[in-house]
C-alpha positions, 0 to 999 in steps of 0.5 A: 500500500502506498500514499500518493500526494496530489497538490491541486492548490490554486485550481478551480472547479471542475479541475480538482475533481477531474485530476483526482479521478485521473489520479485514482485510476492509476492507483492499486486497491487499498492505496491512499491518495492525499489531495490538497485543494484550495477550491471551496467547491471541492468539498462537494465535488470530490465526495460526489466523485467518490460516490461514483467511483466507489472509493472512500474518504478516510479523512478531511482536514479543513484549514483556513485556506485549504482542504486536504482529503485522504482517499482510499482506492476501492477494490476492483470488485467494488468498482465493477459493481458500481461501474 
């Protein structure tokens, strides 16, 4: 299991969700993706994306100027069932 960090600070909707989707495709089941955003809409867009993909948020940290998501890549079987 690995943790990949994705810095999306400064990007506006819909780029954080699109880049998160692309990064998740490259991960193996059980891997973690740490996504750092500054776009306030990412707190809506990224959880909506994860409902589609079947991946899950392990943690969300909200600071004054940024949001950090820790996302666990789902097993392929879950993705196929949702896909």
